[in-house]
BATI-932700 format. One record per atom (N, C-alpha, C, O, CB): residue number from 1; residue in three letters; atom name; y, x, z. Coordinates in Angstrom, 3 decimals. Glycine has a CB too. Example, Ala and Ser with C-alpha at 12.3 -4.5 7.8 and 13.67 -1.06 7.14 Angstrom:
% residues 2
+------+------+------+----------+----------+----------+
| resi | resn | name |        y |        x |        z |
+------+------+------+----------+----------+----------+
|    1 |  ALA |    N |   -5.690 |   13.190 |    7.800 |
|    1 |  ALA |   CA |   -4.500 |   12.300 |    7.800 |
|    1 |  ALA |    C |   -3.300 |   13.200 |    7.800 |
|    1 |  ALA |    O |   -3.319 |   14.236 |    8.465 |
|    1 |  ALA |   CB |   -4.473 |   11.308 |    9.046 |
|    2 |  SER |    N |   -2.250 |   12.850 |    7.080 |
|    2 |  SER |   CA |   -1.060 |   13.670 |    7.140 |
|    2 |  SER |    C |    0.030 |   12.900 |    7.870 |
|    2 |  SER |    O |    1.138 |   13.409 |    8.039 |
|    2 |  SER |   CB |   -0.598 |   14.084 |    5.725 |
+------+------+------+----------+----------+----------+
***
This chain:
% residues 65
+------+------+------+----------+----------+----------+
| resi | resn | name |        y |        x |        z |
+------+------+------+----------+----------+----------+
|    1 |  MET |    N |   -1.221 |    0.798 |   -0.009 |
|    1 |  MET |   CA |    0.038 |   -0.023 |    0.054 |
|    1 |  MET |    C |    1.289 |    0.897 |    0.007 |
|    1 |  MET |    O |    2.189 |    0.691 |   -0.807 |
|    1 |  MET |   CB |    0.066 |   -0.906 |    1.388 |
|    2 |  PHE |    N |    1.321 |    1.889 |    0.877 |
|    2 |  PHE |   CA |    2.453 |    2.716 |    0.962 |
|    2 |  PHE |    C |    2.278 |    3.991 |    0.055 |
|    2 |  PHE |    O |    3.160 |    4.849 |    0.015 |
|    2 |  PHE |   CB |    2.690 |    3.086 |    2.425 |
|    3 |  THR |    N |    1.198 |    4.081 |   -0.619 |
|    3 |  THR |   CA |    0.897 |    5.283 |   -1.416 |
|    3 |  THR |    C |    1.935 |    5.523 |   -2.506 |
|    3 |  THR |    O |    2.392 |    6.648 |   -2.707 |
|    3 |  THR |   CB |   -0.488 |    5.163 |   -2.049 |
|    4 |  HIS |    N |    2.306 |    4.433 |   -3.218 |
|    4 |  HIS |   CA |    3.292 |    4.588 |   -4.283 |
|    4 |  HIS |    C |    4.622 |    4.996 |   -3.717 |
|    4 |  HIS |    O |    5.292 |    5.823 |   -4.336 |
|    4 |  HIS |   CB |    3.437 |    3.305 |   -5.080 |
|    5 |  LYS |    N |    5.062 |    4.478 |   -2.577 |
|    5 |  LYS |   CA |    6.303 |    4.854 |   -1.955 |
|    5 |  LYS |    C |    6.216 |    6.282 |   -1.514 |
|    5 |  LYS |    O |    7.167 |    7.035 |   -1.725 |
|    5 |  LYS |   CB |    6.634 |    3.946 |   -0.788 |
|    6 |  ASN |    N |    5.110 |    6.708 |   -0.902 |
|    6 |  ASN |   CA |    5.016 |    8.079 |   -0.462 |
|    6 |  ASN |    C |    4.979 |    9.084 |   -1.675 |
|    6 |  ASN |    O |    5.489 |   10.201 |   -1.579 |
|    6 |  ASN |   CB |    3.755 |    8.239 |    0.420 |
|    7 |  ASN |    N |    4.401 |    8.674 |   -2.737 |
|    7 |  ASN |   CA |    4.343 |    9.486 |   -3.939 |
|    7 |  ASN |    C |    5.829 |    9.675 |   -4.473 |
|    7 |  ASN |    O |    6.239 |   10.773 |   -4.850 |
|    7 |  ASN |   CB |    3.387 |    8.785 |   -5.042 |
|    8 |  ASN |    N |    6.574 |    8.563 |   -4.475 |
|    8 |  ASN |   CA |    7.963 |    8.703 |   -4.953 |
|    8 |  ASN |    C |    8.797 |    9.608 |   -4.043 |
|    8 |  ASN |    O |    9.640 |   10.384 |   -4.493 |
|    8 |  ASN |   CB |    8.627 |    7.326 |   -5.052 |
|    9 |  MET |    N |    8.517 |    9.470 |   -2.717 |
|    9 |  MET |   CA |    9.282 |   10.289 |   -1.764 |
|    9 |  MET |    C |    8.881 |   11.794 |   -1.953 |
|    9 |  MET |    O |    9.730 |   12.683 |   -1.886 |
|    9 |  MET |   CB |    9.007 |    9.802 |   -0.257 |
|   10 |  SER |    N |    7.645 |   12.028 |   -2.177 |
|   10 |  SER |   CA |    7.149 |   13.397 |   -2.438 |
|   10 |  SER |    C |    7.760 |   13.964 |   -3.668 |
|   10 |  SER |    O |    8.234 |   15.100 |   -3.701 |
|   10 |  SER |   CB |    5.641 |   13.419 |   -2.574 |
|   11 |  HIS |    N |    7.739 |   13.122 |   -4.707 |
|   11 |  HIS |   CA |    8.316 |   13.538 |   -5.999 |
|   11 |  HIS |    C |    9.841 |   13.863 |   -5.856 |
|   11 |  HIS |    O |   10.315 |   14.896 |   -6.329 |
|   11 |  HIS |   CB |    8.098 |   12.402 |   -7.071 |
|   12 |  ASP |    N |   10.559 |   12.971 |   -5.209 |
|   12 |  ASP |   CA |   11.960 |   13.147 |   -4.845 |
|   12 |  ASP |    C |   12.192 |   14.462 |   -4.129 |
|   12 |  ASP |    O |   13.059 |   15.245 |   -4.518 |
|   12 |  ASP |   CB |   12.424 |   12.002 |   -3.975 |
|   13 |  LEU |    N |   11.431 |   14.699 |   -3.103 |
|   13 |  LEU |   CA |   11.593 |   15.891 |   -2.252 |
|   13 |  LEU |    C |   11.251 |   17.128 |   -3.122 |
|   13 |  LEU |    O |   11.923 |   18.154 |   -3.016 |
|   13 |  LEU |   CB |   10.653 |   15.811 |   -0.943 |
|   14 |  LEU |    N |   10.291 |   17.044 |   -3.911 |
|   14 |  LEU |   CA |    9.877 |   18.173 |   -4.791 |
|   14 |  LEU |    C |   10.938 |   18.427 |   -5.791 |
|   14 |  LEU |    O |   11.293 |   19.582 |   -6.025 |
|   14 |  LEU |   CB |    8.540 |   17.891 |   -5.509 |
|   15 |  SER |    N |   11.483 |   17.372 |   -6.416 |
|   15 |  SER |   CA |   12.620 |   17.532 |   -7.343 |
|   15 |  SER |    C |   13.849 |   18.151 |   -6.715 |
|   15 |  SER |    O |   14.528 |   18.979 |   -7.321 |
|   15 |  SER |   CB |   12.994 |   16.209 |   -7.913 |
|   16 |  TYR |    N |   14.127 |   17.729 |   -5.468 |
|   16 |  TYR |   CA |   15.319 |   18.275 |   -4.722 |
|   16 |  TYR |    C |   15.059 |   19.717 |   -4.492 |
|   16 |  TYR |    O |   15.950 |   20.526 |   -4.749 |
|   16 |  TYR |   CB |   15.582 |   17.532 |   -3.340 |
|   17 |  LYS |    N |   13.804 |   20.142 |   -3.984 |
|   17 |  LYS |   CA |   13.559 |   21.518 |   -3.642 |
|   17 |  LYS |    C |   13.621 |   22.354 |   -4.971 |
|   17 |  LYS |    O |   14.146 |   23.468 |   -4.947 |
|   17 |  LYS |   CB |   12.154 |   21.670 |   -2.900 |
|   18 |  GLU |    N |   13.125 |   21.867 |   -6.061 |
|   18 |  GLU |   CA |   13.185 |   22.615 |   -7.230 |
|   18 |  GLU |    C |   14.658 |   22.832 |   -7.812 |
|   18 |  GLU |    O |   15.007 |   23.879 |   -8.358 |
|   18 |  GLU |   CB |   12.317 |   21.940 |   -8.214 |
|   19 |  ALA |    N |   15.444 |   21.762 |   -7.637 |
|   19 |  ALA |   CA |   16.866 |   21.876 |   -8.067 |
|   19 |  ALA |    C |   17.560 |   22.921 |   -7.081 |
|   19 |  ALA |    O |   18.391 |   23.734 |   -7.486 |
|   19 |  ALA |   CB |   17.625 |   20.385 |   -8.024 |
|   20 |  ARG |    N |   17.191 |   22.839 |   -5.886 |
|   20 |  ARG |   CA |   17.894 |   23.746 |   -4.844 |
|   20 |  ARG |    C |   17.501 |   25.167 |   -5.173 |
|   20 |  ARG |    O |   18.353 |   26.054 |   -5.109 |
|   20 |  ARG |   CB |   17.470 |   23.389 |   -3.284 |
|   21 |  ILE |    N |   16.284 |   25.422 |   -5.515 |
|   21 |  ILE |   CA |   15.752 |   26.770 |   -5.852 |
|   21 |  ILE |    C |   16.526 |   27.248 |   -7.134 |
|   21 |  ILE |    O |   17.009 |   28.380 |   -7.165 |
|   21 |  ILE |   CB |   14.119 |   26.727 |   -6.106 |
|   22 |  GLU |    N |   16.631 |   26.457 |   -8.100 |
|   22 |  GLU |   CA |   17.306 |   26.769 |   -9.308 |
|   22 |  GLU |    C |   18.774 |   27.113 |   -9.140 |
|   22 |  GLU |    O |   19.310 |   27.997 |   -9.808 |
|   22 |  GLU |   CB |   17.169 |   25.661 |  -10.216 |
|   23 |  ALA |    N |   19.427 |   26.366 |   -8.202 |
|   23 |  ALA |   CA |   20.842 |   26.627 |   -7.922 |
|   23 |  ALA |    C |   20.965 |   27.940 |   -7.162 |
|   23 |  ALA |    O |   21.920 |   28.684 |   -7.383 |
|   23 |  ALA |   CB |   21.480 |   25.460 |   -7.109 |
|   24 |  LEU |    N |   20.030 |   28.241 |   -6.278 |
|   24 |  LEU |   CA |   20.068 |   29.432 |   -5.511 |
|   24 |  LEU |    C |   19.887 |   30.694 |   -6.411 |
|   24 |  LEU |    O |   20.560 |   31.719 |   -6.300 |
|   24 |  LEU |   CB |   18.998 |   29.366 |   -4.434 |
|   25 |  LEU |    N |   18.832 |   30.474 |   -7.370 |
|   25 |  LEU |   CA |   18.575 |   31.640 |   -8.233 |
|   25 |  LEU |    C |   19.815 |   31.923 |   -9.134 |
|   25 |  LEU |    O |   20.131 |   33.076 |   -9.428 |
|   25 |  LEU |   CB |   17.289 |   31.390 |   -9.121 |
|   26 |  SER |    N |   20.485 |   30.863 |   -9.549 |
|   26 |  SER |   CA |   21.675 |   30.939 |  -10.346 |
|   26 |  SER |    C |   22.747 |   31.639 |   -9.572 |
|   26 |  SER |    O |   23.454 |   32.487 |  -10.117 |
|   26 |  SER |   CB |   22.130 |   29.568 |  -10.779 |
|   27 |  ARG |    N |   22.886 |   31.307 |   -8.319 |
|   27 |  ARG |   CA |   23.885 |   31.949 |   -7.453 |
|   27 |  ARG |    C |   23.593 |   33.453 |   -7.269 |
|   27 |  ARG |    O |   24.490 |   34.293 |   -7.338 |
|   27 |  ARG |   CB |   23.921 |   31.247 |   -6.077 |
|   28 |  ILE |    N |   22.298 |   33.757 |   -7.030 |
|   28 |  ILE |   CA |   21.883 |   35.180 |   -6.914 |
|   28 |  ILE |    C |   22.307 |   35.885 |   -8.164 |
|   28 |  ILE |    O |   22.964 |   36.922 |   -8.081 |
|   28 |  ILE |   CB |   20.335 |   35.333 |   -6.693 |
|   29 |  GLU |    N |   21.963 |   35.372 |   -9.322 |
|   29 |  GLU |   CA |   22.279 |   36.063 |  -10.616 |
|   29 |  GLU |    C |   23.841 |   36.306 |  -10.657 |
|   29 |  GLU |    O |   24.319 |   37.388 |  -11.000 |
|   29 |  GLU |   CB |   21.780 |   35.153 |  -11.915 |
|   30 |  GLU |    N |   24.596 |   35.218 |  -10.283 |
|   30 |  GLU |   CA |   26.074 |   35.387 |  -10.365 |
|   30 |  GLU |    C |   26.580 |   36.460 |   -9.442 |
|   30 |  GLU |    O |   27.503 |   37.197 |   -9.787 |
|   30 |  GLU |   CB |   26.783 |   34.084 |  -10.036 |
|   31 |  LEU |    N |   25.977 |   36.559 |   -8.248 |
|   31 |  LEU |   CA |   26.459 |   37.508 |   -7.197 |
|   31 |  LEU |    C |   26.000 |   38.884 |   -7.695 |
|   31 |  LEU |    O |   26.756 |   39.838 |   -7.509 |
|   31 |  LEU |   CB |   25.861 |   37.162 |   -5.690 |
|   32 |  GLU |    N |   24.911 |   39.055 |   -8.269 |
|   32 |  GLU |   CA |   24.375 |   40.332 |   -8.790 |
|   32 |  GLU |    C |   25.283 |   40.917 |   -9.867 |
|   32 |  GLU |    O |   25.590 |   42.109 |   -9.913 |
|   32 |  GLU |   CB |   22.955 |   40.129 |   -9.362 |
|   33 |  LEU |    N |   25.688 |   39.987 |  -10.728 |
|   33 |  LEU |   CA |   26.600 |   40.429 |  -11.841 |
|   33 |  LEU |    C |   27.998 |   40.851 |  -11.227 |
|   33 |  LEU |    O |   28.608 |   41.840 |  -11.633 |
|   33 |  LEU |   CB |   26.795 |   39.219 |  -12.941 |
|   34 |  LYS |    N |   28.419 |   40.091 |  -10.297 |
|   34 |  LYS |   CA |   29.738 |   40.484 |   -9.609 |
|   34 |  LYS |    C |   29.533 |   41.781 |   -8.897 |
|   34 |  LYS |    O |   30.414 |   42.634 |   -9.010 |
|   34 |  LYS |   CB |   30.241 |   39.376 |   -8.560 |
|   35 |  ASN |    N |   28.499 |   42.023 |   -8.194 |
|   35 |  ASN |   CA |   28.245 |   43.322 |   -7.547 |
|   35 |  ASN |    C |   28.174 |   44.503 |   -8.605 |
|   35 |  ASN |    O |   28.685 |   45.600 |   -8.379 |
|   35 |  ASN |   CB |   26.893 |   43.237 |   -6.730 |
|   36 |  GLU |    N |   27.562 |   44.222 |   -9.670 |
|   36 |  GLU |   CA |   27.468 |   45.290 |  -10.757 |
|   36 |  GLU |    C |   28.920 |   45.547 |  -11.258 |
|   36 |  GLU |    O |   29.286 |   46.710 |  -11.425 |
|   36 |  GLU |   CB |   26.481 |   44.811 |  -12.023 |
|   37 |  LYS |    N |   29.688 |   44.596 |  -11.482 |
|   37 |  LYS |   CA |   31.005 |   44.731 |  -12.032 |
|   37 |  LYS |    C |   31.928 |   45.495 |  -10.959 |
|   37 |  LYS |    O |   32.737 |   46.346 |  -11.331 |
|   37 |  LYS |   CB |   31.584 |   43.274 |  -12.411 |
|   38 |  LEU |    N |   31.770 |   45.160 |   -9.657 |
|   38 |  LEU |   CA |   32.520 |   45.835 |   -8.643 |
|   38 |  LEU |    C |   32.082 |   47.304 |   -8.494 |
|   38 |  LEU |    O |   32.920 |   48.189 |   -8.324 |
|   38 |  LEU |   CB |   32.374 |   45.101 |   -7.333 |
|   39 |  THR |    N |   30.811 |   47.545 |   -8.558 |
|   39 |  THR |   CA |   30.300 |   48.870 |   -8.522 |
|   39 |  THR |    C |   30.890 |   49.749 |   -9.670 |
|   39 |  THR |    O |   31.267 |   50.904 |   -9.466 |
|   39 |  THR |   CB |   28.787 |   48.819 |   -8.600 |
|   40 |  THR |    N |   30.947 |   49.156 |  -10.848 |
|   40 |  THR |   CA |   31.545 |   49.849 |  -11.958 |
|   40 |  THR |    C |   33.033 |   50.150 |  -11.718 |
|   40 |  THR |    O |   33.511 |   51.248 |  -12.003 |
|   40 |  THR |   CB |   31.372 |   49.033 |  -13.215 |
|   41 |  TYR |    N |   33.759 |   49.140 |  -11.183 |
|   41 |  TYR |   CA |   35.155 |   49.423 |  -10.847 |
|   41 |  TYR |    C |   35.314 |   50.604 |   -9.887 |
|   41 |  TYR |    O |   36.118 |   51.511 |  -10.106 |
|   41 |  TYR |   CB |   35.790 |   48.195 |  -10.242 |
|   42 |  ILE |    N |   34.518 |   50.560 |   -8.815 |
|   42 |  ILE |   CA |   34.567 |   51.668 |   -7.792 |
|   42 |  ILE |    C |   34.329 |   53.003 |   -8.516 |
|   42 |  ILE |    O |   35.084 |   53.960 |   -8.347 |
|   42 |  ILE |   CB |   33.460 |   51.455 |   -6.628 |
|   43 |  TYR |    N |   33.301 |   53.038 |   -9.295 |
|   43 |  TYR |   CA |   32.987 |   54.338 |   -9.981 |
|   43 |  TYR |    C |   34.183 |   54.781 |  -10.847 |
|   43 |  TYR |    O |   34.579 |   55.946 |  -10.820 |
|   43 |  TYR |   CB |   31.683 |   54.200 |  -10.888 |
|   44 |  GLU |    N |   34.743 |   53.845 |  -11.606 |
|   44 |  GLU |   CA |   35.850 |   54.211 |  -12.502 |
|   44 |  GLU |    C |   37.148 |   54.583 |  -11.712 |
|   44 |  GLU |    O |   37.900 |   55.467 |  -12.122 |
|   44 |  GLU |   CB |   36.141 |   53.031 |  -13.474 |
|   45 |  LEU |    N |   37.380 |   53.893 |  -10.588 |
|   45 |  LEU |   CA |   38.562 |   54.126 |   -9.773 |
|   45 |  LEU |    C |   38.488 |   55.541 |   -9.056 |
|   45 |  LEU |    O |   39.507 |   56.141 |   -8.714 |
|   45 |  LEU |   CB |   38.698 |   52.966 |   -8.714 |
|   46 |  CYS |    N |   37.244 |   56.012 |   -8.862 |
|   46 |  CYS |   CA |   37.095 |   57.287 |   -8.183 |
|   46 |  CYS |    C |   37.484 |   58.458 |   -9.108 |
|   46 |  CYS |    O |   37.707 |   59.566 |   -8.620 |
|   46 |  CYS |   CB |   35.648 |   57.451 |   -7.689 |
|   47 |  ASP |    N |   37.569 |   58.233 |  -10.440 |
|   47 |  ASP |   CA |   37.995 |   59.232 |  -11.384 |
|   47 |  ASP |    C |   39.468 |   59.554 |  -11.157 |
|   47 |  ASP |    O |   40.335 |   58.681 |  -11.150 |
|   47 |  ASP |   CB |   37.750 |   58.759 |  -12.820 |
|   48 |  ARG |    N |   39.709 |   60.872 |  -10.969 |
|   48 |  ARG |   CA |   41.071 |   61.279 |  -10.670 |
|   48 |  ARG |    C |   42.015 |   60.974 |  -11.784 |
|   48 |  ARG |    O |   43.215 |   60.828 |  -11.549 |
|   48 |  ARG |   CB |   41.123 |   62.723 |  -10.365 |
|   49 |  ASP |    N |   41.512 |   60.870 |  -13.013 |
|   49 |  ASP |   CA |   42.383 |   60.619 |  -14.187 |
|   49 |  ASP |    C |   42.416 |   59.067 |  -14.510 |
|   49 |  ASP |    O |   42.802 |   58.672 |  -15.611 |
|   49 |  ASP |   CB |   41.846 |   61.458 |  -15.462 |
|   50 |  CYS |    N |   42.013 |   58.233 |  -13.548 |
|   50 |  CYS |   CA |   42.084 |   56.809 |  -13.823 |
|   50 |  CYS |    C |   43.561 |   56.357 |  -13.988 |
|   50 |  CYS |    O |   44.365 |   56.547 |  -13.075 |
|   50 |  CYS |   CB |   41.389 |   56.016 |  -12.682 |
|   51 |  PRO |    N |   43.897 |   55.794 |  -15.082 |
|   51 |  PRO |   CA |   45.287 |   55.404 |  -15.314 |
|   51 |  PRO |    C |   45.757 |   54.241 |  -14.317 |
|   51 |  PRO |    O |   44.980 |   53.368 |  -13.930 |
|   51 |  PRO |   CB |   45.439 |   54.940 |  -16.818 |
|   52 |  GLU |    N |   47.002 |   54.307 |  -13.967 |
|   52 |  GLU |   CA |   47.613 |   53.317 |  -13.087 |
|   52 |  GLU |    C |   47.561 |   51.940 |  -13.634 |
|   52 |  GLU |    O |   47.417 |   50.970 |  -12.889 |
|   52 |  GLU |   CB |   49.010 |   53.667 |  -12.812 |
|   53 |  ASP |    N |   47.681 |   51.828 |  -14.992 |
|   53 |  ASP |   CA |   47.589 |   50.478 |  -15.630 |
|   53 |  ASP |    C |   46.235 |   49.897 |  -15.312 |
|   53 |  ASP |    O |   46.121 |   48.736 |  -14.918 |
|   53 |  ASP |   CB |   47.803 |   50.547 |  -17.200 |
|   54 |  TYR |    N |   45.207 |   50.706 |  -15.484 |
|   54 |  TYR |   CA |   43.821 |   50.204 |  -15.255 |
|   54 |  TYR |    C |   43.617 |   49.780 |  -13.736 |
|   54 |  TYR |    O |   42.976 |   48.771 |  -13.443 |
|   54 |  TYR |   CB |   42.756 |   51.347 |  -15.662 |
|   55 |  LYS |    N |   44.174 |   50.573 |  -12.831 |
|   55 |  LYS |   CA |   44.177 |   50.184 |  -11.421 |
|   55 |  LYS |    C |   44.774 |   48.854 |  -11.172 |
|   55 |  LYS |    O |   44.277 |   48.063 |  -10.370 |
|   55 |  LYS |   CB |   44.891 |   51.172 |  -10.622 |
|   56 |  ARG |    N |   45.861 |   48.605 |  -11.870 |
|   56 |  ARG |   CA |   46.567 |   47.306 |  -11.651 |
|   56 |  ARG |    C |   45.629 |   46.144 |  -12.213 |
|   56 |  ARG |    O |   45.512 |   45.074 |  -11.616 |
|   56 |  ARG |   CB |   48.048 |   47.307 |  -12.409 |
|   57 |  ILE |    N |   44.993 |   46.426 |  -13.370 |
|   57 |  ILE |   CA |   44.152 |   45.396 |  -13.945 |
|   57 |  ILE |    C |   42.973 |   45.089 |  -13.018 |
|   57 |  ILE |    O |   42.632 |   43.924 |  -12.811 |
|   57 |  ILE |   CB |   43.652 |   45.826 |  -15.330 |
|   58 |  VAL |    N |   42.364 |   46.113 |  -12.472 |
|   58 |  VAL |   CA |   41.298 |   46.005 |  -11.572 |
|   58 |  VAL |    C |   41.675 |   45.252 |  -10.260 |
|   58 |  VAL |    O |   40.944 |   44.390 |   -9.772 |
|   58 |  VAL |   CB |   40.801 |   47.364 |  -11.279 |
|   59 |  LYS |    N |   42.865 |   45.636 |   -9.724 |
|   59 |  LYS |   CA |   43.398 |   44.983 |   -8.603 |
|   59 |  LYS |    C |   43.577 |   43.466 |   -8.864 |
|   59 |  LYS |    O |   43.114 |   42.638 |   -8.079 |
|   59 |  LYS |   CB |   44.694 |   45.629 |   -8.229 |
|   60 |  GLY |    N |   44.245 |   43.125 |   -9.963 |
|   60 |  GLY |   CA |   44.376 |   41.790 |  -10.314 |
|   60 |  GLY |    C |   43.107 |   41.041 |  -10.571 |
|   60 |  GLY |    O |   43.049 |   39.854 |  -10.251 |
|   60 |  GLY |   CB |   45.183 |   41.716 |  -11.418 |
|   61 |  ASP |    N |   42.083 |   41.645 |  -11.128 |
|   61 |  ASP |   CA |   40.818 |   40.936 |  -11.243 |
|   61 |  ASP |    C |   40.060 |   40.734 |   -9.998 |
|   61 |  ASP |    O |   39.431 |   39.691 |   -9.821 |
|   61 |  ASP |   CB |   39.981 |   41.611 |  -12.146 |
|   62 |  VAL |    N |   40.090 |   41.739 |   -9.075 |
|   62 |  VAL |   CA |   39.355 |   41.667 |   -7.810 |
|   62 |  VAL |    C |   40.065 |   40.789 |   -6.825 |
|   62 |  VAL |    O |   39.421 |   39.953 |   -6.192 |
|   62 |  VAL |   CB |   39.160 |   43.045 |   -7.218 |
|   63 |  PHE |    N |   41.377 |   40.934 |   -6.657 |
|   63 |  PHE |   CA |   42.076 |   40.198 |   -5.630 |
|   63 |  PHE |    C |   42.733 |   38.870 |   -6.039 |
|   63 |  PHE |    O |   43.041 |   38.015 |   -5.209 |
|   63 |  PHE |   CB |   43.090 |   41.059 |   -5.085 |
|   64 |  GLU |    N |   42.919 |   38.749 |   -7.285 |
|   64 |  GLU |   CA |   43.585 |   37.573 |   -7.728 |
|   64 |  GLU |    C |   42.726 |   36.668 |   -8.698 |
|   64 |  GLU |    O |   42.999 |   35.478 |   -8.852 |
|   64 |  GLU |   CB |   44.858 |   37.992 |   -8.396 |
|   65 |  GLY |    N |   41.735 |   37.253 |   -9.306 |
|   65 |  GLY |   CA |   40.971 |   36.588 |  -10.272 |
|   65 |  GLY |    C |   39.733 |   35.971 |   -9.713 |
|   65 |  GLY |    O |   38.964 |   35.353 |  -10.450 |
|   65 |  GLY |   CB |   40.642 |   37.490 |  -11.327 |
+------+------+------+----------+----------+----------+
***
């Protein structure tokens, strides 16, 4: 009698969990890309010959963008 209702609840819970996992995986990918970008900025900014214009661009991207 309640089997159909329980199956629907199980399916809904499973769908929610799958959607949540997909969202978290997407967020992880986004953060990994951001981390890679920031690592590149740090590496480039450590160069003594790094132009001031580039430093301003990085500053704008990191702190304002």
